[in-house]
C-alpha positions as CSV (number, residue, x, y, z in Angstrom):
1,M,46.6,3.9,-57.7
2,N,44.4,6.4,-59.6
3,V,45.6,8.5,-62.5
4,E,43.8,11.7,-63.7
5,I,43.8,12.4,-67.4
6,E,42.6,15.5,-69.1
7,T,39.7,15.1,-71.5
8,R,37.8,17.6,-73.7
9,N,34.3,18.7,-72.7
10,P,32.1,17.1,-75.4
11,Q,29.9,20.3,-75.8
12,P,30.4,21.8,-79.2
13,G,31.9,25.3,-79.4
14,T,33.6,25.2,-76.0
15,L,37.2,24.9,-74.9
16,N,36.5,23.7,-71.4
17,F,38.3,20.7,-70.0
18,E,37.3,18.2,-67.3
19,L,39.3,15.6,-65.4
20,E,38.4,11.9,-65.7
21,T,39.8,9.5,-63.1
22,V,41.3,6.3,-64.6
23,E,42.1,3.4,-62.2
24,T,45.3,1.6,-62.8
25,M,46.3,-1.7,-61.1
26,R,49.2,-4.1,-61.0
27,I,48.2,-7.7,-60.6
28,L,49.9,-9.1,-57.5
29,R,49.9,-12.7,-56.2
30,E,48.6,-11.5,-52.8
31,H,44.8,-11.6,-52.7
32,T,44.5,-13.2,-56.1
33,I,42.9,-16.5,-57.2
34,G,42.3,-18.3,-60.5
35,L,38.8,-19.3,-61.7
36,V,38.2,-22.0,-64.3
37,I,34.7,-21.8,-65.7
38,D,32.8,-24.7,-67.2
39,M,35.5,-26.5,-69.3
40,Q,33.2,-29.4,-69.8
41,E,33.0,-32.5,-72.1
42,R,30.0,-31.3,-74.1
43,L,30.9,-27.7,-74.3
44,V,34.6,-27.6,-75.2
45,P,34.3,-29.5,-78.5
46,V,32.0,-26.9,-80.0
47,M,34.2,-23.9,-79.1
48,E,36.2,-21.9,-81.6
49,E,39.9,-23.0,-81.7
50,Q,39.2,-25.6,-78.9
51,E,42.7,-27.2,-79.1
52,Q,44.4,-23.8,-78.5
53,L,41.9,-23.0,-75.8
54,I,42.7,-26.3,-74.0
55,E,46.4,-25.7,-74.3
56,N,46.3,-22.1,-73.1
57,C,44.1,-22.9,-70.2
58,S,46.3,-25.8,-69.2
59,R,49.4,-23.5,-69.2
60,L,47.6,-20.8,-67.3
61,I,46.4,-23.3,-64.6
62,R,49.9,-24.8,-64.3
63,G,51.4,-21.4,-64.1
64,L,49.1,-20.1,-61.4
65,Q,49.8,-23.2,-59.4
66,I,53.5,-22.8,-59.8
67,L,53.1,-19.3,-58.4
68,G,51.1,-20.6,-55.5
69,L,47.7,-19.2,-56.3
70,P,44.5,-21.0,-55.2
71,L,42.1,-22.2,-58.0
72,F,38.3,-22.5,-58.1
73,V,36.7,-24.6,-60.8
74,T,33.0,-24.6,-61.8
75,Q,30.8,-27.0,-63.8
76,Q,27.5,-25.9,-65.3
77,Y,24.7,-28.5,-64.9
78,T,27.1,-31.5,-64.9
79,K,24.4,-34.0,-65.6
80,G,23.7,-32.5,-69.0
81,L,27.0,-31.0,-70.0
82,G,29.4,-33.5,-68.6
83,E,32.5,-33.4,-66.4
84,T,35.5,-31.1,-66.7
85,I,37.6,-32.4,-69.6
86,E,40.5,-34.7,-68.6
87,E,43.1,-32.4,-70.1
88,I,42.1,-29.7,-67.6
89,K,41.1,-31.9,-64.7
90,S,44.5,-33.7,-64.8
91,V,46.5,-30.6,-64.2
92,I,44.5,-29.2,-61.3
93,Q,45.7,-30.0,-57.8
94,D,43.0,-31.2,-55.4
95,F,40.3,-31.0,-58.1
96,N,37.0,-30.2,-56.5
97,P,34.5,-28.5,-58.9
98,I,31.6,-26.3,-57.7
99,E,28.3,-27.3,-59.3
100,K,26.2,-24.4,-60.7
101,K,23.0,-23.8,-62.7
102,D,23.1,-20.0,-62.9
103,F,25.3,-18.7,-65.7
104,S,27.2,-16.4,-63.4
105,C,29.5,-18.2,-61.0
106,Y,28.9,-15.4,-58.4
107,E,25.2,-16.2,-58.2
108,E,26.1,-19.7,-57.0
109,A,26.1,-19.4,-53.2
110,V,28.8,-21.9,-52.6
111,F,31.2,-20.1,-54.9
112,A,30.4,-16.7,-53.5
113,E,31.0,-18.0,-50.0
114,K,34.3,-19.7,-50.8
115,L,35.5,-16.6,-52.6
116,A,34.6,-14.3,-49.6
117,L,36.4,-16.7,-47.2
118,S,39.5,-16.8,-49.5
119,G,40.2,-13.1,-48.9
120,A,40.8,-12.6,-52.6
121,E,40.4,-9.3,-54.3
122,N,41.5,-10.2,-57.9
123,V,40.0,-13.1,-59.9
124,I,41.9,-14.3,-62.9
125,I,39.3,-15.9,-65.2
126,C,39.6,-18.6,-68.0
127,G,36.9,-20.9,-69.5
128,I,33.7,-20.7,-71.5
129,E,31.7,-19.3,-72.9
130,S,33.1,-15.8,-73.1
131,H,29.8,-14.1,-73.9
132,V,27.7,-16.0,-71.4
133,C,29.1,-17.5,-68.2
134,V,32.5,-15.7,-68.3
135,L,30.8,-12.3,-69.1
136,Q,28.1,-12.5,-66.5
137,T,30.6,-13.8,-63.8
138,A,33.0,-10.9,-64.5
139,V,30.3,-8.3,-64.4
140,D,28.9,-9.6,-61.2
141,L,32.3,-9.8,-59.6
142,K,33.0,-6.2,-60.5
143,E,29.7,-5.1,-59.1
144,A,30.4,-6.9,-55.9
145,G,33.7,-5.1,-55.4
146,Y,36.2,-7.6,-56.8
147,H,38.7,-7.1,-59.7
148,P,37.9,-9.7,-62.5
149,I,40.7,-10.2,-64.9
150,V,39.7,-12.1,-68.1
151,V,42.5,-13.9,-69.9
152,M,41.4,-13.5,-73.5
153,D,43.4,-16.3,-75.1
154,C,42.0,-18.6,-72.4
155,V,38.3,-18.0,-73.1
156,S,36.2,-18.9,-76.1
157,S,32.7,-19.2,-77.5
158,R,30.9,-21.1,-80.3
159,S,31.6,-18.2,-82.7
160,F,34.3,-15.5,-83.2
161,D,31.5,-12.9,-83.3
162,S,30.5,-13.8,-79.8
163,I,34.0,-13.5,-78.6
164,D,34.3,-10.1,-80.2
165,L,31.0,-8.9,-78.6
166,A,32.2,-10.2,-75.2
167,S,35.4,-8.2,-75.4
168,E,33.5,-5.1,-76.4
169,R,31.2,-5.6,-73.3
170,F,34.3,-6.1,-71.1
171,R,35.6,-2.7,-72.3
172,H,32.3,-1.1,-71.7
173,E,32.1,-2.4,-68.2
174,G,35.7,-1.5,-67.4
175,I,36.8,-5.1,-66.9
176,M,40.5,-5.8,-67.3
177,M,41.6,-8.1,-70.2
178,T,45.0,-9.7,-70.6
179,S,46.8,-12.7,-72.1
180,M,48.1,-15.9,-70.5
181,E,51.7,-15.0,-71.0
182,S,51.2,-11.4,-69.8
183,V,49.4,-12.3,-66.6
184,L,51.9,-15.0,-65.7
185,F,54.9,-12.7,-66.1
186,E,53.1,-9.9,-64.3
187,L,52.5,-12.2,-61.3
188,T,56.1,-13.4,-61.5
189,R,57.4,-9.8,-61.6
190,S,61.1,-10.5,-61.9
191,A,63.7,-12.8,-63.5
192,A,65.1,-13.1,-60.0
193,A,61.9,-14.8,-58.8
194,N,62.3,-18.5,-57.8
195,E,59.5,-19.4,-60.2
196,F,60.8,-17.5,-63.2
197,K,62.5,-20.4,-65.1
198,E,59.5,-22.6,-64.7
199,I,57.1,-19.9,-65.9
200,S,59.4,-18.9,-68.8
201,K,59.6,-22.6,-70.0
202,L,55.8,-22.9,-69.6
203,V,54.9,-20.0,-71.9
204,K,57.4,-20.8,-74.7
């Protein structure tokens, strides 16, 4: 759905108006997947608020699985940065990470191929770091025609400044940002949904 809003012409001394098209989108379960980026043993301990990051990512992952969404997991240069941390690995069904060396997940051919075969249009993103791998992945996904959705309380960096800069870049690129609770309830849609009680308990 596209909505047209009226904006003022920036030229000084004029009263002309022009229409700007703003895209709106509801996040539906259909054609949506989750992506967990590089939650690894040597990266997570140096992130800001790492305990909250782990807890929020774990809840998001469990929620997406309750709602029946597929998950992709990546690991950056596992030999040097370690495996996915146990707190995350243990909650992912059929854990099978995709190895990468490029910062952007989309530049890893295995990931790009699996994503194309999945038929997904929307990619819900959590992981690290927000200003490097998360950012480059989201930008590349959007350029390729997908809808990246960054869950901001499920991403982090080594400094709060980097997180803030990443969020500004997401806005500049027109990339959707949301929270763990918001996206899970949006996917659930109704208190009448079979999964509502489980999701509600999960986010409390």
